[in-house]
C-alpha positions as CSV (number, residue, x, y, z in Angstrom):
1,Q,129.4,157.7,-5.5
2,V,126.6,155.9,-3.7
3,Q,123.1,156.7,-5.1
4,L,120.0,155.7,-3.8
5,V,116.9,154.9,-4.7
6,E,113.7,154.6,-2.0
7,S,110.8,153.5,-2.6
8,G,107.2,152.7,-0.9
9,G,106.1,156.0,1.3
10,G,102.4,157.0,1.5
11,L,100.2,156.5,3.2
12,V,98.6,154.6,5.3
13,Q,96.1,154.6,8.5
14,A,96.6,153.9,12.4
15,G,97.5,150.5,12.3
16,E,98.4,149.5,8.9
17,S,102.0,149.2,7.3
18,L,104.1,149.8,5.5
19,R,107.4,148.6,3.2
20,L,109.7,151.0,2.6
21,S,112.9,150.3,0.3
22,C,116.3,151.0,-0.4
23,A,117.9,150.0,-3.6
24,A,121.8,151.5,-3.7
25,S,124.3,151.6,-6.9
26,G,127.2,152.5,-8.5
27,S,130.6,152.5,-6.5
28,R,130.0,150.6,-3.2
29,F,132.3,148.8,-0.3
30,S,132.2,146.0,0.8
31,I,131.6,146.3,4.6
32,N,128.7,149.0,4.6
33,V,126.1,150.5,7.1
34,M,122.5,150.8,5.7
35,G,119.7,152.4,7.1
36,W,117.1,154.8,7.5
37,Y,116.1,157.9,9.3
38,R,113.6,160.1,9.7
39,Q,112.3,164.0,10.2
40,A,109.4,165.3,10.9
41,P,109.0,169.0,10.4
42,G,110.7,171.1,12.5
43,K,112.2,168.1,14.1
44,Q,115.6,166.6,13.5
45,R,116.8,163.8,11.8
46,E,116.8,160.5,14.2
47,L,118.6,156.8,13.3
48,V,115.2,154.9,12.8
49,A,117.2,151.7,11.9
50,S,120.6,150.4,10.8
51,I,121.6,147.0,9.1
52,T,126.4,146.8,8.9
53,S,126.9,144.2,5.6
54,G,126.7,141.4,8.2
55,G,123.3,141.2,9.1
56,K,123.9,143.3,12.1
57,A,120.6,145.6,12.7
58,N,120.0,148.6,15.5
59,Y,117.1,149.9,15.6
60,A,115.4,152.6,18.1
61,D,113.5,152.5,20.9
62,S,111.2,153.9,19.3
63,V,110.2,150.8,17.1
64,K,111.7,148.4,18.4
65,G,109.3,145.7,18.0
66,R,107.2,147.5,15.4
67,F,109.7,147.6,12.5
68,T,112.1,145.8,10.7
69,I,115.3,146.0,9.0
70,S,116.8,143.5,6.5
71,R,118.7,143.5,3.4
72,D,119.1,142.1,0.4
73,N,122.8,142.2,-0.6
74,A,122.5,140.2,-3.1
75,K,120.6,143.3,-4.7
76,N,122.5,146.3,-2.4
77,T,119.1,147.1,-1.2
78,V,117.6,147.3,2.1
79,Y,113.8,147.0,3.4
80,L,112.4,148.6,5.9
81,Q,108.9,146.7,7.3
82,M,106.9,149.7,9.6
83,N,103.8,147.5,11.3
84,S,101.5,149.5,13.6
85,L,101.9,152.3,12.7
86,K,101.6,155.8,14.3
87,P,100.5,159.2,14.3
88,E,103.7,159.7,15.0
89,D,105.5,158.0,12.9
90,T,104.7,160.2,9.9
91,S,108.0,162.0,8.9
92,V,109.6,161.4,5.4
93,Y,112.3,158.9,5.7
94,Y,115.1,159.0,4.4
95,C,117.9,155.6,3.0
96,N,121.8,156.4,4.4
97,Y,124.8,154.2,3.3
98,K,127.8,154.3,5.9
99,P,130.6,154.5,5.0
100,Y,130.7,158.7,3.6
101,D,127.0,159.0,4.5
102,Y,125.6,159.6,1.4
103,W,121.6,159.5,1.8
104,G,118.9,159.4,-0.9
105,Q,115.8,161.4,-2.2
106,G,113.6,160.5,0.8
107,T,109.9,159.4,0.8
108,Q,106.6,160.5,3.2
109,V,105.2,158.2,5.4
110,T,102.0,159.8,6.8
111,V,99.8,158.4,8.6
112,S,96.5,159.4,9.4
113,S,95.0,159.0,13.0
């Protein structure tokens, strides 16, 4: 079992920044992918960004150039730096750990216009 604890969500105005963190504990895999997904009310959960244990990152087109994912393998933690936030970024953000698709509890990000 892998436990994921997220932090860093909140309410900001458009154009501002937030940083999300997700710490993994429990049984872990040396080769893994950690990522962030988001789900707005009435919409499907979608990938925001992911990063492999080797550091290869992948982004949704909607966040490229604004969001940066990074990880600290020594701390088993993944980060999502979100800059130039837009109202359409408002969602619950979930941390994900592969293999086996472990999920965090989610953290709310609200961007006001």
